N, CA, C and O of each residue as an XYZ file, in Angstrom:
836
protein
N      -6.121     15.629    -43.648
C      -5.991     16.057    -42.347
C      -7.033     16.854    -41.884
O      -7.530     17.642    -42.688
N      -7.503     16.803    -40.644
C      -8.561     17.587    -40.099
C      -8.224     18.825    -39.933
O      -7.112     19.062    -39.463
N      -9.097     19.880    -40.278
C      -8.734     21.315    -40.150
C      -9.027     21.682    -38.677
O     -10.089     21.358    -38.146
N      -8.116     22.327    -38.069
C      -8.283     22.702    -36.726
C      -8.704     24.226    -36.711
O      -7.998     25.156    -37.101
N     -10.068     24.322    -36.156
C     -10.708     25.617    -36.280
C     -10.388     26.541    -34.974
O     -10.031     25.942    -33.960
N     -10.478     27.754    -34.941
C     -10.347     28.579    -33.873
C     -11.321     28.248    -32.846
O     -10.939     28.384    -31.684
N     -12.555     27.821    -33.061
C     -13.547     27.326    -32.248
C     -13.234     26.204    -31.520
O     -13.563     26.119    -30.337
N     -12.549     25.211    -32.171
C     -11.933     23.973    -31.393
C     -10.832     24.432    -30.528
O     -10.824     23.963    -29.390
N      -9.881     25.280    -30.862
C      -9.001     25.641    -29.916
C      -9.627     26.336    -28.772
O      -9.329     26.026    -27.618
N     -10.530     27.314    -29.059
C     -11.202     27.960    -27.943
C     -11.791     26.857    -26.990
O     -11.449     26.865    -25.808
N     -12.608     25.970    -27.435
C     -13.287     24.946    -26.792
C     -12.203     24.181    -25.866
O     -12.417     24.008    -24.667
N     -11.085     23.761    -26.473
C     -10.102     22.891    -25.644
C      -9.475     23.952    -24.639
O      -9.162     23.505    -23.535
N      -9.267     25.218    -24.868
C      -8.739     26.072    -24.000
C      -9.672     26.308    -22.607
O      -9.182     26.401    -21.482
N     -10.971     26.377    -22.882
C     -11.916     26.550    -21.855
C     -11.892     25.233    -20.957
O     -12.067     25.336    -19.743
N     -11.686     24.067    -21.523
C     -11.673     22.793    -20.894
C     -10.504     22.554    -20.089
O     -10.669     21.993    -19.006
N      -9.252     22.924    -20.482
C      -8.065     22.458    -19.894
C      -7.317     23.708    -19.410
O      -6.344     23.529    -18.678
N      -7.671     24.944    -19.743
C      -6.998     26.214    -19.294
C      -5.453     26.204    -19.915
O      -4.607     26.966    -19.449
N      -5.200     25.442    -20.815
C      -3.821     25.452    -21.618
C      -3.846     26.621    -22.494
O      -4.918     27.178    -22.732
N      -2.709     27.046    -23.008
C      -2.414     28.103    -23.750
C      -2.941     27.890    -25.316
O      -3.068     26.722    -25.683
N      -3.210     28.802    -26.123
C      -3.869     28.504    -27.257
C      -2.779     27.663    -28.266
O      -3.214     26.834    -29.065
N      -1.447     27.930    -28.163
C      -0.668     27.173    -29.047
C      -0.657     25.784    -28.612
O      -0.844     24.926    -29.474
N      -0.471     25.441    -27.430
C      -0.583     24.180    -26.931
C      -1.790     23.342    -27.350
O      -1.729     22.159    -27.686
N      -2.967     24.142    -27.286
C      -4.127     23.353    -27.475
C      -4.158     23.151    -29.111
O      -4.654     22.101    -29.521
N      -3.710     23.997    -29.958
C      -3.623     23.839    -31.366
C      -2.770     22.733    -31.724
O      -3.165     21.929    -32.569
N      -1.580     22.596    -31.143
C      -0.696     21.370    -31.361
C      -1.383     20.115    -30.834
O      -1.321     19.094    -31.517
N      -1.952     20.114    -29.812
C      -2.591     18.962    -29.261
C      -3.777     18.347    -30.227
O      -3.943     17.157    -30.495
N      -4.454     19.319    -30.618
C      -5.464     18.953    -31.561
C      -4.930     18.483    -32.924
O      -5.453     17.529    -33.500
N      -3.958     19.111    -33.402
C      -3.265     18.652    -34.774
C      -2.673     17.280    -34.447
O      -2.902     16.372    -35.247
N      -1.912     17.020    -33.323
C      -1.524     15.753    -32.893
C      -2.532     14.527    -32.913
O      -2.202     13.368    -33.163
N      -3.758     14.947    -32.623
C      -4.739     13.939    -32.358
C      -5.808     14.013    -33.344
O      -6.855     13.417    -33.093
N      -5.666     14.772    -34.614
C      -6.514     14.710    -35.712
C      -7.921     15.370    -35.156
O      -8.989     14.896    -35.544
N      -7.889     16.430    -34.275
C      -9.016     17.021    -33.824
C      -9.931     16.376    -32.828
O     -10.968     16.905    -32.429
N      -9.498     15.224    -32.457
C     -10.104     14.564    -31.309
C      -9.979     15.258    -29.949
O      -8.947     15.190    -29.282
N     -11.000     15.886    -29.590
C     -11.137     16.564    -28.507
C     -10.736     15.899    -27.196
O      -9.973     16.468    -26.417
N     -11.300     14.577    -26.928
C     -10.942     13.828    -25.749
C      -9.544     13.494    -25.635
O      -8.965     13.558    -24.550
N      -8.883     13.083    -26.873
C      -7.620     12.725    -26.847
C      -6.541     13.856    -26.542
O      -5.458     13.741    -25.968
N      -7.106     14.902    -27.051
C      -6.136     16.235    -26.899
C      -6.284     16.724    -25.377
O      -5.380     17.301    -24.772
N      -7.385     16.456    -24.907
C      -7.470     16.785    -23.491
C      -6.558     15.966    -22.446
O      -5.960     16.421    -21.471
N      -6.609     14.699    -22.887
C      -6.021     13.764    -22.143
C      -4.331     14.048    -22.246
O      -3.563     13.938    -21.289
N      -3.973     14.406    -23.522
C      -2.491     14.724    -23.851
C      -2.163     15.916    -23.040
O      -1.086     15.948    -22.445
N      -3.065     16.977    -22.958
C      -2.675     18.133    -22.366
C      -2.754     17.972    -20.773
O      -2.069     18.718    -20.073
N      -3.523     17.075    -20.242
C      -3.559     16.889    -18.742
C      -2.226     16.257    -18.329
O      -1.586     16.644    -17.351
N      -1.800     15.125    -19.250
C      -0.550     14.346    -18.961
C       0.696     15.382    -18.884
O       1.609     15.383    -18.057
N       0.498     16.196    -19.892
C       1.735     16.988    -20.159
C       1.657     18.199    -19.015
O       2.733     18.701    -18.689
N       0.574     18.638    -18.460
C       0.449     19.426    -17.299
C       0.954     18.672    -16.020
O       1.707     19.267    -15.250
N       0.595     17.486    -15.787
C       1.076     16.617    -14.789
C       2.634     16.559    -14.721
O       3.253     16.694    -13.666
N       3.252     16.333    -16.012
C       4.661     16.178    -15.997
C       5.390     17.743    -15.543
O       6.395     17.931    -14.858
N       4.512     18.712    -16.177
C       5.172     20.054    -15.761
C       5.008     20.177    -14.206
O       5.919     20.698    -13.563
N       3.991     19.761    -13.640
C       3.639     19.871    -12.251
C       4.849     19.269    -11.349
O       5.408     19.852    -10.420
N       5.102     18.050    -11.811
C       6.096     17.223    -11.047
C       7.625     18.076    -11.219
O       8.421     18.030    -10.281
N       7.892     18.692    -12.224
C       9.134     19.469    -12.227
C       8.853     20.696    -11.242
O       9.722     21.003    -10.426
N       7.641     21.403    -11.311
C       7.511     22.484    -10.346
C       7.708     22.107     -8.874
O       8.433     22.749     -8.113
N       7.005     21.010     -8.528
C       7.063     20.594     -7.248
C       8.549     20.454     -6.719
O       8.840     20.661     -5.541
N       9.481     20.078     -7.709
C      10.895     19.763     -7.248
C      11.771     20.887     -7.495
O      12.978     20.759     -7.291
N      11.211     22.141     -7.978
C      12.051     23.187     -8.358
C      12.493     23.939     -7.310
O      13.379     24.768     -7.519
N      11.975     23.779     -6.080
C      12.703     24.659     -4.860
C      12.062     25.965     -5.036
O      12.713     26.888     -4.546
N      11.009     26.277     -5.579
C      10.374     27.648     -5.539
C      10.033     28.107     -4.068
O       9.922     27.374     -3.085
N       9.889     29.471     -4.129
C       9.432     30.284     -3.016
C       7.966     30.194     -2.908
O       7.320     30.608     -3.870
N       7.299     29.688     -1.826
C       5.893     29.768     -1.719
C       5.453     30.489     -0.356
O       5.232     29.879      0.690
N       5.362     31.831     -0.517
C       5.061     32.537      0.690
C       3.592     33.076      0.705
O       3.143     33.757      1.627
N       2.853     32.685     -0.465
C       1.469     33.008     -0.382
C       0.604     31.907      0.008
O       1.078     30.852      0.429
N      -0.785     32.130     -0.128
C      -1.648     31.043     -0.105
C      -2.753     31.308      0.828
O      -3.113     32.480      0.937
N      -3.451     30.238      1.641
C      -4.582     30.539      2.357
C      -4.578     29.549      3.586
O      -3.825     28.575      3.598
N      -5.415     29.822      4.583
C      -5.715     29.069      5.730
C      -7.183     28.678      5.500
O      -8.057     29.545      5.511
N      -7.476     27.313      5.280
C      -8.798     27.005      4.995
C      -9.315     26.208      6.260
O      -8.534     25.561      6.959
N     -10.606     26.283      6.506
C     -11.193     25.997      7.685
C     -12.412     24.987      7.283
O     -13.039     25.156      6.237
N     -12.680     24.005      8.121
C     -13.966     23.235      7.957
C     -14.503     23.015      9.427
O     -13.738     22.570     10.284
N     -15.757     23.310      9.709
C     -16.377     23.095     10.836
C     -17.621     22.190     10.648
O     -18.494     22.606      9.887
N     -17.792     20.993     11.264
C     -18.855     20.032     10.944
C     -20.139     20.849     11.645
O     -20.037     21.771     12.454
N     -21.196     20.349     11.195
C     -22.668     20.864     11.402
C     -22.901     20.820     13.002
O     -23.494     21.726     13.588
N     -22.422     19.774     13.595
C     -22.700     19.668     14.957
C     -21.581     20.427     15.962
O     -21.529     20.223     17.175
N     -20.771     21.262     15.286
C     -19.724     22.039     15.959
C     -18.884     21.295     16.944
O     -18.454     21.873     17.943
N     -18.610     19.917     16.681
C     -17.735     19.007     17.486
C     -16.460     18.754     17.022
O     -15.510     18.394     17.717
N     -16.460     18.980     15.654
C     -15.264     18.600     14.860
C     -15.054     19.824     13.707
O     -15.910     20.389     13.025
N     -13.676     20.004     13.749
C     -13.106     21.087     12.810
C     -11.716     20.676     12.265
O     -11.051     19.762     12.751
N     -11.355     21.401     11.256
C     -10.075     21.121     10.695
C      -9.613     22.540     10.167
O     -10.435     23.363      9.763
N      -8.362     22.758     10.192
C      -7.685     23.942      9.703
C      -6.313     23.559      9.025
O      -5.478     22.890      9.632
N      -6.120     24.015      7.735
C      -4.947     23.700      6.888
C      -4.355     24.852      6.140
O      -5.053     25.542      5.398
N      -3.046     25.078      6.327
C      -2.512     26.031      5.574
C      -1.808     25.440      4.347
O      -0.932     24.577      4.418
N      -2.331     26.054      3.071
C      -1.817     25.774      1.803
C      -1.151     26.928      1.221
O      -1.635     28.060      1.225
N       0.212     26.543      0.615
C       1.002     27.723      0.177
C       1.064     27.574     -1.408
O       0.987     26.514     -2.028
N       1.211     28.775     -1.904
C       1.641     28.922     -3.437
C       2.582     30.036     -3.670
O       3.048     30.642     -2.706
N       2.873     30.329     -4.806
C       3.842     31.277     -5.187
C       3.404     32.734     -5.278
O       4.187     33.634     -4.975
N       2.085     32.992     -5.717
C       1.752     34.310     -5.841
C       0.289     34.428     -5.165
O      -0.431     33.446     -4.985
N      -0.043     35.679     -4.832
C      -1.281     35.945     -4.265
C      -2.394     35.919     -5.283
O      -3.559     35.788     -4.906
N      -2.082     36.039     -6.552
C      -3.131     35.890     -7.782
C      -3.581     34.473     -7.735
O      -4.800     34.309     -7.771
N      -2.834     33.430     -7.663
C      -3.336     32.194     -7.628
C      -3.856     31.771     -6.296
O      -4.656     30.838     -6.234
N      -3.458     32.390     -5.241
C      -4.188     32.079     -4.065
C      -5.592     32.546     -4.031
O      -6.392     31.979     -3.287
N      -5.952     33.541     -4.781
C      -7.336     34.085     -4.918
C      -8.111     33.339     -5.759
O      -9.331     33.478     -5.673
N      -7.626     32.531     -6.602
C      -8.469     31.817     -7.624
C      -9.445     30.855     -6.919
O      -9.132     30.375     -5.830
N     -10.616     30.562     -7.508
C     -11.526     29.688     -7.134
C     -11.037     28.338     -7.024
O     -11.331     27.632     -6.060
N     -10.250     27.920     -8.037
C      -9.540     26.594     -8.078
C      -8.750     26.444     -6.889
O      -8.880     25.362     -6.316
N      -8.044     27.192     -6.438
C      -6.977     27.040     -5.327
C      -7.812     27.002     -4.055
O      -7.567     26.197     -3.156
N      -8.884     27.959     -3.992
C      -9.724     27.998     -2.663
C     -10.469     26.685     -2.564
O     -10.680     26.116     -1.493
N     -10.872     26.221     -3.800
C     -11.633     24.899     -3.686
C     -10.633     23.719     -3.208
O     -11.030     22.866     -2.415
N      -9.604     23.712     -3.613
C      -8.579     22.739     -3.238
C      -8.272     22.884     -1.748
O      -8.098     21.898     -1.033
N      -8.212     24.118     -1.307
C      -7.801     24.227      0.242
C      -8.868     23.845      0.849
O      -8.674     23.300      1.936
N      -9.999     23.960      0.479
C     -11.429     23.670      1.376
C     -11.512     22.158      1.230
O     -11.757     21.492      2.236
N     -11.341     21.616      0.151
C     -11.499     20.076      0.234
C     -10.451     19.420      0.989
O     -10.678     18.323      1.501
N      -9.208     20.044      1.121
C      -8.404     19.478      2.033
C      -8.760     19.346      3.455
O      -8.567     18.357      4.162
N      -9.377     20.614      3.829
C      -9.839     20.852      5.156
C     -10.884     19.721      5.507
O     -10.871     19.118      6.580
N     -11.670     19.526      4.626
C     -12.970     18.604      4.810
C     -12.266     17.269      4.891
O     -12.600     16.444      5.741
N     -11.246     17.031      3.975
C     -10.678     15.539      3.985
C     -10.003     15.342      5.453
O     -10.227     14.335      6.125
N      -9.245     16.286      5.843
C      -8.702     16.173      7.220
C      -9.648     15.825      8.236
O      -9.523     14.811      8.922
N     -10.714     16.747      8.366
C     -11.743     16.443      9.351
C     -12.167     15.199      9.336
O     -12.275     14.570     10.389
N     -12.491     14.625      8.051
C     -13.051     13.292      7.854
C     -12.126     12.140      8.154
O     -12.539     11.180      8.804
N     -10.838     12.203      7.684
C     -10.104     11.101      7.475
C      -8.897     11.062      8.625
O      -8.202     10.049      8.703
N      -8.699     12.032      9.388
C      -7.916     12.100     10.584
C      -6.453     11.700     10.124
O      -5.941     10.725     10.675
N      -5.860     12.278      9.305
C      -4.468     12.112      9.089
C      -3.717     12.650     10.275
O      -4.237     13.458     11.044
N      -2.431     12.177     10.427
C      -1.578     12.825     11.556
C      -0.453     13.474     11.003
O      -0.012     14.404     11.679
N       0.076     13.236     10.026
C       1.351     13.884      9.292
C       1.079     14.192      7.991
O       0.203     13.560      7.401
N       1.785     15.200      7.363
C       1.536     15.781      6.011
C       2.172     14.750      5.077
O       1.502     14.373      4.116
N       3.422     14.250      5.270
C       3.945     13.390      4.425
C       4.727     12.302      5.304
O       4.822     12.353      6.530
N       5.265     11.322      4.488
C       5.905     10.159      5.105
C       7.163     10.603      5.933
O       7.373     10.116      7.044
N       8.004     11.544      5.365
C       9.028     11.895      6.076
C       9.036     12.585      7.405
O      10.021     12.738      8.126
N       7.573     13.059      7.679
C       7.432     13.739      9.043
C       7.220     12.747      9.923
O       7.424     13.107     11.082
N       6.854     11.529      9.784
C       6.680     10.736     10.734
C       8.125     10.361     11.484
O       9.139     10.028     10.870
N       8.016     10.479     12.915
C       9.422     10.356     13.619
C       9.910      9.001     13.482
O       9.158      8.027     13.437
N      11.092      8.947     13.420
C      11.764      7.478     13.182
C      11.333      6.601     14.369
O      10.872      5.483     14.137
N      11.451      7.021     15.544
C      10.965      6.249     16.639
C       9.668      5.627     16.419
O       9.482      4.433     16.656
N       8.721      6.443     15.949
C       7.301      6.005     15.816
C       7.266      4.804     14.634
O       6.638      3.749     14.716
N       8.059      5.224     13.579
C       8.130      4.173     12.467
C       8.722      2.878     13.105
O       8.102      1.834     12.905
N       9.830      2.845     13.832
C      10.467      1.840     14.334
C       9.540      1.037     15.194
O       9.512     -0.192     15.141
N       8.743      1.785     16.026
C       7.863      1.086     16.944
C       6.829      0.233     16.189
O       6.518     -0.899     16.557
N       6.361      0.798     15.200
C       5.131     -0.011     14.535
C       5.898     -1.082     13.711
O       5.420     -2.205     13.551
N       7.057     -0.727     13.210
C       7.823     -1.867     12.515
C       7.752     -3.026     13.417
O       7.220     -4.077     13.061
N       8.341     -2.836     14.721
C       8.612     -4.009     15.626
C       7.353     -4.646     15.938
O       7.323     -5.864     16.113
N       6.220     -3.874     16.032
C       4.993     -4.314     16.412
C       4.569     -5.352     15.329
O       4.194     -6.486     15.630
N       4.650     -4.911     14.103
C       4.262     -5.680     12.978
C       5.058     -6.899     12.813
O       4.503     -7.907     12.374
N       6.297     -6.913     13.119
C       7.222     -7.974     13.039
C       6.906     -9.131     13.934
O       6.933    -10.329     13.649
N       6.592     -8.538     15.107
C       6.164     -9.405     16.262
C       4.801    -10.155     15.971
O       4.664    -11.328     16.316
N       3.880     -9.511     15.382
C       2.591    -10.016     15.046
C       2.919    -11.165     13.959
O       2.456    -12.301     14.069
N       3.719    -10.785     12.954
C       3.976    -11.775     11.832
C       4.675    -13.030     12.397
O       4.325    -14.120     11.946
N       5.571    -12.976     13.284
C       6.207    -13.934     13.863
C       5.205    -14.717     14.796
O       5.344    -15.937     14.884
N       4.287    -14.133     15.438
C       3.334    -14.896     16.212
C       2.415    -15.620     15.337
O       1.796    -16.599     15.752
N       2.294    -15.153     14.072
C       1.508    -15.957     13.116
C       2.231    -17.216     12.470
O       1.677    -17.939     11.642
N       3.466    -17.392     12.914
C       4.337    -18.507     12.596
C       4.962    -18.456     11.202
O       5.346    -19.445     10.577
N       5.023    -17.118     10.763
C       5.614    -16.967      9.466
C       7.167    -16.982      9.470
O       7.770    -16.384     10.361
N       7.840    -17.668      8.472
C       9.170    -17.827      8.476
C       9.882    -16.300      8.364
O       9.292    -15.420      7.737
N      10.992    -16.074      8.912
C      11.452    -14.635      8.958
C      11.546    -13.820      7.691
O      11.220    -12.639      7.566
N      12.029    -14.605      6.793
C      12.055    -13.787      5.297
C      10.672    -13.377      4.892
O      10.443    -12.354      4.247
N       9.746    -14.239      5.311
C       8.394    -14.015      4.654
C       7.777    -12.814      5.798
O       7.016    -11.892      5.505
N       8.270    -13.080      6.990
C       7.653    -11.860      7.999
C       8.011    -10.494      7.763
O       7.335     -9.511      8.066
N       9.396    -10.513      7.062
C       9.927     -9.163      6.718
C       9.286     -8.563      5.678
O       9.015     -7.364      5.751
N       8.987     -9.246      4.667
C       8.133     -8.803      3.532
C       6.654     -8.277      4.026
O       6.137     -7.204      3.714
N       6.115     -9.275      4.854
C       4.721     -8.700      5.328
C       4.952     -7.493      6.130
O       4.093     -6.624      5.980
N       5.913     -7.228      6.954
C       6.005     -6.037      7.647
C       5.977     -4.816      6.854
O       5.282     -3.844      7.152
N       6.809     -4.884      5.754
C       6.807     -3.872      4.765
C       5.584     -3.287      4.213
O       5.280     -2.097      4.137
N       4.865     -4.436      3.801
C       3.511     -4.389      3.211
C       2.700     -3.733      4.159
O       1.992     -2.826      3.722
N       2.639     -4.053      5.632
C       1.772     -3.559      6.462
C       2.181     -2.116      6.841
O       1.328     -1.274      7.120
N       3.513     -1.848      6.844
C       3.957     -0.489      7.178
C       3.456      0.490      5.977
O       3.159      1.649      6.267
N       3.373      0.099      4.817
C       2.894      0.870      3.750
C       1.489      1.309      3.999
O       1.115      2.476      3.887
N       0.671      0.220      4.371
C      -0.605      0.400      4.628
C      -0.884      1.297      5.857
O      -1.804      2.114      5.811
N      -0.215      1.181      6.803
C      -0.118      2.073      7.996
C       0.138      3.447      7.614
O      -0.542      4.383      8.036
N       1.261      3.593      6.700
C       1.465      5.046      6.194
C       0.289      5.630      5.520
O       0.029      6.830      5.611
N      -0.491      4.719      4.782
C      -1.542      5.229      3.979
C      -2.664      5.696      4.984
O      -3.373      6.649      4.662
N      -2.843      5.078      6.150
C      -3.748      5.482      7.044
C      -3.415      6.824      7.742
O      -4.358      7.589      7.943
N      -2.228      7.172      8.113
C      -1.878      8.170      8.892
C      -1.214      9.503      8.132
O      -1.102     10.608      8.663
N      -0.827      9.185      6.869
C      -0.219     10.255      6.195
C      -1.097     10.921      5.175
O      -1.624     10.289      4.259
N      -1.229     12.105      5.341
C      -2.183     12.994      4.463
C      -1.980     12.787      2.984
O      -2.940     12.587      2.240
N      -0.718     12.834      2.546
C      -0.205     12.751      0.954
C      -0.468     11.452      0.625
O      -0.612     11.315     -0.590
N      -0.608     10.249      1.385
C      -0.866      8.939      0.925
C      -2.378      8.520      1.072
O      -2.783      7.438      0.648
N      -3.067      9.306      1.605
C      -4.525      8.718      1.948
C      -5.190      8.992      0.784
O      -4.897      9.998      0.137
N      -6.160      8.134      0.382
C      -7.141      8.159     -0.858
C      -8.133      9.381     -0.366
O      -8.666      9.465      0.741
N      -8.253     10.341     -1.503
C      -9.205     11.342     -1.221
C     -10.419     10.968     -1.085
O     -10.889     10.162     -1.887
N     -11.231     11.514      0.033
C     -12.405     11.099      0.407
C     -13.521     11.233     -0.551
O     -14.505     10.519     -0.353
N     -13.518     12.113     -1.651
C     -14.518     12.276     -2.690
C     -14.157     11.409     -3.847
O     -15.034     11.100     -4.653
N     -12.898     10.983     -3.992
C     -12.438      9.856     -5.085
C     -11.496      8.997     -4.594
O     -10.321      9.349     -4.490
N     -11.891      7.870     -4.269
C     -10.813      7.002     -3.851
C      -9.776      6.485     -4.772
O      -8.833      5.824     -4.338
N      -9.918      6.761     -6.031
C      -8.973      6.574     -6.981
C      -7.854      7.368     -7.025
O      -6.859      7.013     -7.658
N      -7.912      8.494     -6.370
C      -6.908      9.536     -6.211
C      -6.310      9.714     -4.903
O      -7.121      9.863     -3.989
N      -5.196      9.730     -4.627
C      -4.500     10.099     -3.345
C      -4.459     11.620     -3.335
O      -4.658     12.302     -4.340
N      -4.171     12.128     -2.053
C      -4.011     13.594     -1.955
C      -2.862     14.137     -2.654
O      -2.900     15.282     -3.104
N      -1.755     13.331     -2.785
C      -0.637     13.611     -3.699
C      -0.984     13.765     -5.059
O      -0.488     14.681     -5.713
N      -1.948     12.800     -5.655
C      -2.469     13.135     -6.939
C      -3.266     14.346     -7.014
O      -3.150     15.079     -7.996
N      -3.996     14.601     -6.149
C      -4.903     15.945     -5.962
C      -4.035     17.032     -6.081
O      -4.294     17.959     -6.849
N      -2.778     16.996     -5.220
C      -1.982     18.250     -5.334
C      -1.289     18.357     -6.562
O      -1.040     19.486     -6.986
N      -0.893     17.224     -7.283
C      -0.200     17.462     -8.619
C      -0.982     18.078     -9.715
O      -0.512     18.855    -10.546
N      -2.392     17.614     -9.647
C      -3.582     18.125    -10.417
C      -3.664     19.640    -10.356
O      -3.914     20.350    -11.330
N      -3.406     20.115     -8.989
C      -3.697     21.594     -8.778
C      -2.584     22.205     -9.301
O      -2.733     23.224     -9.975
N      -1.386     21.702     -9.080
C      -0.189     22.469     -9.783
C      -0.214     22.455    -11.222
O       0.097     23.470    -11.846
N      -0.589     21.295    -11.855
C      -0.821     21.395    -13.303
C      -1.874     22.305    -13.861
O      -1.774     22.785    -14.989
N      -2.964     22.554    -12.995
C      -3.987     23.417    -13.443
C      -3.742     24.769    -13.229
O      -4.214     25.591    -14.015
N      -2.979     25.165    -12.144
C      -2.747     26.449    -11.671
C      -1.349     27.075    -12.247
O      -1.166     28.288    -12.341
N      -0.456     26.155    -12.594
C       0.808     26.563    -13.043
C       1.772     26.969    -12.025
O       2.765     27.588    -12.408
N       1.620     26.701    -10.735
C       2.418     27.153     -9.790
C       2.861     26.101     -8.844
O       2.078     25.153     -8.790
N       3.932     26.010     -8.066
C       4.111     25.237     -6.937
C       3.105     25.525     -5.964
O       2.570     26.622     -5.800
N       2.860     24.388     -5.278
C       1.781     24.279     -4.116
C       2.312     23.419     -3.280
O       2.857     22.369     -3.622
N       2.161     23.882     -1.970
C       2.586     22.892     -0.801
C       1.253     22.885      0.247
O       0.490     23.829      0.456
N       1.214     21.709      0.761
C       0.406     21.703      1.960
C       1.316     21.847      3.117
O       2.100     20.924      3.336
N       1.311     22.976      3.951
C       2.177     23.353      4.904
C       1.997     22.800      6.279
O       2.978     22.574      6.989
N       0.823     22.584      6.663
C       0.618     22.222      8.196
C      -0.999     22.096      8.244
O      -1.768     22.686      7.485
N      -1.307     21.337      9.134
C      -2.842     21.320      9.470
C      -2.963     20.913     10.994
O      -2.003     20.493     11.640
N      -4.214     21.076     11.498
C      -4.632     20.702     12.795
C      -6.036     20.467     12.707
O      -6.791     21.169     12.035
N      -6.439     19.340     13.481
C      -7.686     18.778     13.668
C      -8.217     18.887     15.034
O      -7.494     18.628     15.996
N      -9.512     19.277     15.181
C      -9.957     19.305     16.458
C     -11.198     18.456     16.688
O     -12.043     18.394     15.795
N     -11.354     17.811     17.814
C     -12.490     17.155     18.282
C     -12.771     17.469     19.705
O     -11.974     17.339     20.634
N     -14.148     17.952     19.779
C     -14.467     18.215     21.290
C     -14.094     17.129     22.080
O     -14.452     16.020     21.682
N     -13.327     17.220     23.314
C     -12.864     16.403     24.280
C     -11.794     15.520     24.034
O     -11.534     14.624     24.838
N     -11.029     15.721     22.801
C      -9.913     15.238     22.532
C      -8.793     16.186     22.197
O      -9.010     17.351     21.864
N      -7.600     15.666     22.291
C      -6.421     16.463     21.885
C      -6.292     16.563     20.608
O      -6.600     15.605     19.899
N      -5.851     17.641     20.109
C      -5.749     17.907     18.715
C      -4.611     17.423     18.165
O      -3.603     17.408     18.872
N      -4.542     16.894     16.692
C      -3.436     16.373     16.047
C      -2.739     17.632     15.321
O      -3.460     18.299     14.579
N      -1.573     17.953     15.458
C      -0.912     19.064     14.867
C       0.283     18.603     14.109
O       1.076     17.828     14.643
N       0.465     19.053     12.841
C       1.746     18.760     12.150
C       2.179     20.007     11.342
O       1.384     20.506     10.545
N       3.281     20.469     11.504
C       3.893     21.682     11.025
C       4.865     21.373      9.968
O       5.710     22.239      9.744
N       4.896     20.191      9.218
C       5.930     19.931      8.404
C       5.408     20.539      6.924
O       4.241     20.837      6.670
N       6.597     20.653      5.975
C       6.271     21.222      4.727
C       5.813     19.885      3.923
O       6.025     18.738      4.316
N       5.193     20.224      2.807
C       5.096     19.102      1.812
C       5.404     19.597      0.375
O       5.370     18.809     -0.570
């Protein structure tokens, strides 16, 4: 059996932010393989994050992050909440909020999450896509399946949580949020955002995430 040294535990702690006991157990379980231990702790952290997100915790702390484009014609502002002022002041939380502001400015979401989209808006889009599918000559049962697929794509375009992160298209904003929760150990929510473009109306959403 591979001997797990204090230096190995320290290295893993610095890389993951996990506690010393968790790091030691992860290294023992993976025979000292640092990469496998890191992946194990990451998955464990994401599992904990999922529980925290659904735990109904109070999130009255946080920050309002802003981004202004270099030409001063485009800007975004987002409120991100967490449980404690301590976490709100961490570089990781500040960077997460800043990345969200830049993403919102770049990708133009309209709502925080799918549940925030008014039912009337969803129904109108559903009818539009069904009409298009029928005009393409698709049988009704095929058209219905096509409509659902197109609706999902539409949600991915307008809903912040379902958009691909502009810095890494393999991750959605929901993935990014889960990673932040896992890393920081607190519940986090994207409360609301607003996007400004000179000469256009601002898109505003006040729903919780």
